[in-house]
C-alpha positions as CSV (number, residue, x, y, z in Angstrom):
1,M,-28.6,9.3,-18.3
2,T,-26.8,12.3,-16.8
3,L,-25.3,11.6,-13.4
4,T,-26.3,14.0,-10.6
5,V,-24.0,14.5,-7.6
6,G,-24.0,16.4,-4.4
7,V,-21.0,17.5,-2.3
8,I,-20.7,17.1,1.5
9,G,-17.7,18.6,3.2
10,I,-15.1,20.8,1.5
11,D,-12.5,20.8,4.2
12,H,-9.8,19.7,1.8
13,R,-9.0,21.2,-1.6
14,H,-9.0,17.7,-3.2
15,I,-12.8,18.4,-3.7
16,F,-11.8,20.7,-6.6
17,G,-10.3,17.8,-8.5
18,Q,-13.1,15.4,-7.5
19,L,-15.9,17.6,-8.8
20,E,-14.1,19.1,-11.8
21,N,-13.3,15.7,-13.2
22,M,-16.8,14.5,-12.7
23,Q,-18.2,17.6,-14.4
24,S,-15.8,17.1,-17.3
25,H,-17.7,13.9,-18.0
26,G,-21.1,15.5,-18.0
27,C,-22.1,15.2,-14.3
28,V,-24.3,17.8,-12.8
29,C,-23.8,19.0,-9.2
30,K,-27.1,19.9,-7.5
31,G,-25.7,21.4,-4.3
32,W,-23.1,21.4,-1.6
33,Y,-23.0,21.4,2.1
34,T,-20.1,21.9,4.5
35,D,-20.0,22.5,8.2
36,G,-18.8,26.0,9.1
37,E,-16.5,28.0,6.9
38,P,-13.4,25.9,6.1
39,Q,-10.4,27.5,4.4
40,P,-11.1,26.0,1.0
41,I,-14.5,27.6,0.8
42,E,-13.4,30.7,-1.0
43,G,-11.7,28.7,-3.7
44,F,-14.7,26.4,-4.0
45,I,-17.2,29.2,-4.6
46,K,-14.8,30.8,-7.1
47,R,-14.6,27.6,-9.1
48,F,-18.2,26.6,-8.8
49,P,-20.2,29.8,-8.5
50,D,-23.4,28.4,-9.9
51,I,-23.8,25.5,-7.5
52,P,-26.0,26.4,-4.5
53,R,-25.0,25.8,-0.9
54,V,-27.8,23.9,0.9
55,P,-28.6,24.4,4.7
56,D,-27.9,20.8,5.8
57,K,-26.6,17.5,4.5
58,Q,-30.0,15.9,4.7
59,T,-31.2,18.1,1.9
60,L,-28.7,16.3,-0.4
61,L,-29.1,12.8,1.2
62,Q,-32.8,12.8,0.8
63,D,-32.9,14.2,-2.8
64,P,-34.0,11.4,-5.1
65,E,-32.4,13.0,-8.1
66,I,-28.8,12.8,-6.6
67,D,-27.0,9.6,-7.6
68,M,-23.6,10.1,-5.9
69,I,-22.2,12.1,-3.0
70,L,-18.6,13.5,-3.2
71,I,-16.9,13.9,0.2
72,A,-13.9,15.9,1.3
73,D,-15.0,16.5,4.9
74,I,-12.5,16.4,7.9
75,P,-11.0,12.8,7.5
76,S,-12.4,11.4,10.8
77,R,-16.0,12.4,9.7
78,R,-15.8,10.9,6.2
79,A,-16.9,7.4,7.1
80,D,-20.1,8.5,8.9
81,V,-21.0,10.7,6.0
82,A,-20.4,7.9,3.5
83,I,-22.4,5.4,5.5
84,A,-25.3,7.9,5.7
85,A,-25.1,8.5,2.0
86,M,-25.1,4.8,1.1
87,K,-28.0,4.0,3.4
88,A,-29.8,6.8,1.6
89,G,-29.3,5.0,-1.7
90,K,-26.3,7.1,-2.9
91,D,-23.0,5.9,-4.2
92,V,-19.9,7.6,-2.8
93,M,-16.6,9.1,-4.0
94,T,-14.5,10.3,-1.1
95,D,-11.2,12.0,-0.7
96,K,-8.4,10.0,0.9
97,P,-8.3,8.8,3.5
98,G,-11.7,7.3,3.3
99,C,-11.7,6.6,7.0
100,T,-9.3,7.0,10.0
101,T,-9.9,3.9,12.1
102,L,-10.2,0.1,11.5
103,D,-13.6,0.2,13.3
104,Q,-14.8,2.8,10.7
105,L,-13.5,0.5,7.9
106,S,-15.4,-2.4,9.3
107,A,-18.6,-0.4,9.4
108,L,-18.0,0.7,5.8
109,R,-17.5,-2.9,4.6
110,A,-20.7,-3.9,6.3
111,C,-22.6,-1.0,4.8
112,V,-21.4,-1.8,1.3
113,A,-22.4,-5.4,1.8
114,E,-25.8,-4.4,3.1
115,T,-26.7,-1.7,0.6
116,G,-24.8,-2.8,-2.6
117,R,-23.6,0.8,-3.0
118,I,-20.2,1.9,-4.3
119,W,-17.6,3.3,-1.9
120,S,-14.8,4.7,-3.9
121,I,-11.7,6.7,-2.9
122,D,-10.3,9.2,-5.4
123,F,-6.6,8.4,-4.9
124,S,-5.6,11.5,-6.8
125,E,-1.9,10.6,-7.0
126,R,-3.0,7.8,-9.4
127,F,-6.4,8.8,-10.7
128,E,-5.5,12.4,-11.4
129,V,-1.9,11.8,-12.7
130,P,-1.7,10.9,-16.5
131,A,1.9,9.6,-16.0
132,V,0.6,6.7,-13.9
133,T,-1.9,5.8,-16.6
134,R,1.0,5.7,-19.1
135,A,3.2,3.7,-16.8
136,A,0.4,1.1,-16.3
137,E,0.1,0.9,-20.1
138,L,3.8,0.3,-20.6
139,I,3.7,-2.4,-17.9
140,A,0.8,-4.1,-19.6
141,E,2.8,-4.1,-22.8
142,G,5.7,-5.9,-21.1
143,A,8.1,-2.9,-21.3
144,I,9.8,-3.7,-18.1
145,G,8.9,-7.4,-17.5
146,T,7.4,-8.5,-14.2
147,V,7.1,-5.7,-11.6
148,I,8.9,-6.8,-8.5
149,Q,9.1,-3.5,-6.5
150,T,7.8,0.0,-6.3
151,V,9.3,3.0,-4.5
152,G,6.7,5.7,-3.9
153,L,7.7,9.1,-2.6
154,G,5.1,11.6,-1.4
155,P,6.6,14.9,-0.2
156,H,4.3,17.8,0.6
157,R,4.7,21.5,1.4
158,L,3.6,22.2,4.9
159,N,2.2,25.8,4.5
160,L,1.9,25.8,8.3
161,P,0.1,29.2,8.8
162,T,-2.8,28.1,6.5
163,R,-3.5,24.8,8.3
164,P,-6.7,24.3,10.3
165,D,-6.7,22.9,13.8
166,W,-7.7,19.4,12.7
167,F,-4.5,19.1,10.7
168,F,-2.6,18.8,14.0
169,D,-4.9,16.3,15.6
170,E,-4.1,12.7,14.8
171,T,-7.6,11.5,15.7
172,A,-9.0,14.0,13.1
173,Y,-6.6,13.4,10.2
174,G,-5.7,9.8,11.0
175,G,-1.9,10.1,11.0
176,I,0.5,10.6,8.1
177,L,0.4,7.0,6.9
178,T,-3.4,6.7,7.0
179,D,-3.6,10.0,5.1
180,I,-0.8,10.6,2.6
181,A,0.7,7.1,2.4
182,S,-2.6,5.5,1.3
183,H,-1.8,6.9,-2.1
184,Q,1.4,4.9,-2.3
185,V,-0.1,1.8,-0.9
186,D,-2.8,2.0,-3.6
187,Q,-0.1,2.3,-6.3
188,F,1.9,-0.6,-4.9
189,L,-1.1,-3.0,-5.0
190,Y,-2.2,-1.8,-8.4
191,L,1.1,-1.8,-10.2
192,T,2.3,-5.1,-8.8
193,G,-1.0,-6.8,-9.3
194,S,-1.2,-7.7,-5.6
195,R,-4.5,-8.4,-3.8
196,D,-3.0,-8.3,-0.3
197,A,0.3,-7.4,1.4
198,E,1.9,-7.4,4.8
199,I,3.3,-4.4,6.6
200,V,7.0,-5.4,7.3
201,S,7.7,-2.2,9.2
202,S,6.4,1.3,9.5
203,T,7.6,4.5,11.1
204,V,6.1,8.0,11.8
205,G,8.0,11.0,13.2
206,N,8.0,14.6,14.0
207,F,11.5,16.0,13.4
208,A,10.9,19.6,12.4
209,N,7.8,20.7,14.2
210,P,8.2,20.1,17.9
211,D,5.7,22.9,18.7
212,H,3.0,20.8,17.0
213,P,3.4,17.4,18.6
214,G,0.1,16.2,17.0
215,L,1.6,16.6,13.5
216,Q,3.6,13.8,11.9
217,D,5.9,15.3,9.4
218,F,7.6,12.0,8.3
219,G,6.4,8.5,7.6
220,E,7.6,5.3,5.9
221,I,6.3,1.9,5.2
222,L,8.0,-1.3,4.0
223,L,5.4,-3.6,2.2
224,R,5.6,-7.2,1.0
225,S,3.2,-9.2,-1.0
226,D,3.4,-12.6,-2.7
227,K,4.4,-10.8,-5.9
228,A,6.6,-7.9,-4.9
229,S,8.0,-5.5,-2.3
230,G,7.4,-1.8,-1.9
231,Y,8.8,1.1,0.0
232,V,6.9,4.3,0.8
233,R,8.2,7.6,2.1
234,V,5.9,10.6,2.8
235,D,6.8,13.9,4.5
236,W,6.0,17.6,5.0
237,Y,9.4,18.9,4.1
238,T,9.0,20.3,0.6
239,P,11.5,23.3,0.5
240,D,10.2,26.8,-0.4
241,A,12.3,27.0,-3.6
242,L,10.4,24.1,-5.3
243,P,7.8,25.7,-7.7
244,N,5.0,23.4,-6.6
245,W,3.7,21.6,-3.5
246,G,5.8,18.5,-3.8
247,D,8.3,16.5,-6.0
248,G,6.2,13.3,-6.0
249,R,8.0,10.4,-7.6
250,L,7.4,6.7,-8.3
251,T,10.0,4.2,-9.4
252,I,8.7,0.9,-10.7
253,L,11.3,-1.9,-11.0
254,G,10.7,-4.8,-13.3
255,T,12.7,-7.9,-14.2
256,E,13.6,-6.3,-17.6
257,G,13.8,-2.6,-16.9
258,Y,12.4,0.2,-14.8
259,I,10.2,3.3,-15.0
260,E,10.5,6.5,-13.0
261,L,7.8,9.0,-12.8
262,R,8.4,12.6,-11.8
263,K,4.7,13.4,-11.4
264,Y,4.5,17.1,-10.7
265,V,7.9,18.7,-11.5
266,D,11.2,17.9,-13.1
267,V,13.9,19.5,-11.1
268,A,16.3,18.9,-14.0
269,G,14.5,21.7,-15.8
270,R,11.8,20.4,-18.1
271,D,8.5,22.3,-18.0
272,G,5.2,20.9,-16.9
273,T,4.2,17.7,-15.2
274,D,3.9,14.0,-15.9
275,H,7.5,13.2,-16.7
276,L,8.2,9.5,-17.4
277,F,11.6,7.8,-17.8
278,L,11.8,4.4,-19.3
279,V,14.8,2.2,-19.3
280,N,14.9,-1.4,-20.7
281,R,16.9,-3.6,-23.0
282,D,16.1,-1.5,-26.1
283,R,15.0,1.9,-24.8
284,C,16.5,4.6,-22.6
285,E,14.2,7.5,-23.1
286,Y,12.1,10.3,-21.7
287,I,8.4,10.3,-22.4
288,D,6.1,13.3,-21.9
289,A,3.0,11.5,-20.4
290,S,0.9,14.6,-19.8
291,N,-1.6,13.7,-22.5
292,A,-2.4,10.2,-21.2
293,P,-6.0,9.7,-20.2
294,L,-7.6,9.7,-16.7
295,P,-10.0,6.8,-17.0
296,Y,-11.1,6.5,-13.4
297,F,-13.8,9.1,-13.5
298,E,-15.5,8.0,-16.7
299,R,-15.4,4.4,-15.5
300,L,-16.8,5.3,-12.1
301,I,-19.7,7.1,-13.8
302,S,-20.3,3.9,-15.8
303,D,-20.1,1.8,-12.7
304,V,-22.8,3.9,-11.0
305,K,-25.1,3.7,-14.1
306,H,-24.5,0.0,-14.8
307,R,-23.7,-1.4,-11.3
308,T,-20.3,-2.6,-12.5
309,D,-16.8,-2.6,-10.8
310,T,-14.4,-1.2,-13.4
311,A,-13.0,2.1,-12.0
312,M,-11.5,0.4,-8.9
313,V,-12.3,-3.0,-7.6
314,Q,-14.2,-2.5,-4.3
315,D,-12.0,-5.0,-2.4
316,H,-8.9,-3.1,-3.6
317,C,-10.3,0.1,-2.1
318,F,-10.9,-1.6,1.3
319,K,-7.5,-3.3,1.2
320,V,-5.6,-0.1,0.6
321,M,-7.2,1.5,3.7
322,E,-6.7,-1.6,5.8
323,L,-3.0,-1.6,5.1
324,A,-2.5,2.1,5.6
325,L,-4.4,1.9,8.9
326,R,-2.5,-1.1,10.1
327,A,0.8,0.6,9.2
328,Q,-0.3,3.7,11.1
329,A,-1.4,1.7,14.2
330,N,1.8,-0.3,14.4
331,A,4.3,2.4,13.4
332,R,7.3,3.2,15.6
333,R,7.2,6.8,16.7
334,L,10.2,9.0,16.6
335,G,11.1,12.6,17.3
336,A,8.6,15.0,18.9
337,V,5.5,13.1,17.7
338,D,2.7,12.9,20.2
339,L,2.8,9.5,21.8
340,A,-0.7,9.8,23.3
């Protein structure tokens, strides 16, 4: 059985990775729809020239041959699209954040319960990063003992002139913790084996962009579960000299060692991505993790076909968004950030 997908909303470039990874496992895309002409459209057409654009989303939602809808719409619109897709009998893979309010999350939970469909978020900083796969394998092998803390850093390049209006509207993008930090919350829960956590503290700020008070250019969260603690820092401060969009890092502390991931760049000079450093009682070494697999997509396809729950447990997906949304809602606001 070949899985057939449709795309609704290409307002974020993450749709490139979503669709390319599904195609790499044999999926066929029957069509795409987006509202207007968002900035990523040129790149999308260049990458996927043979996929037709359809006149409205209902063309895709009502097509009985389509099994799954991929969504990278404006964040505040993603929940409504996902709910419509699930009610039409489709499973869903959405870009992060999967929703922007707790009310939306409640509606998504109810829809999944009602329809039995899959609502999955492609947390690309885990699912599209081979180094995280390798780190998880090492943890499972006992290389660093019991994980007791993660420190996740998610810096991003602002590229201010290219940003659409919704990028500066918190109601549209959900806030920096809802958006970017959902990645790090996902990794904390996953790597520590935690099913739940509390938000000890959270902060958002605008320190470098006072002319755009709706933008939050800094955020942090302190998490605690019954197993471990976690710290998250996200920002829009990547300097121009860095050769990519952000020096994303993850440090995983265990009782018998630690792992550091430099996911996208090694400022010490090594070429490429997926740099892993392992230190324990017997080993102090660098590992090139770029060839580790990306199992999420293949597992998600299998889940759609066999109605299983192997790519990402559904409750985990809900919990990540719940924690990110609560951190955002309760965050202390600093600098020029819009207090409205």
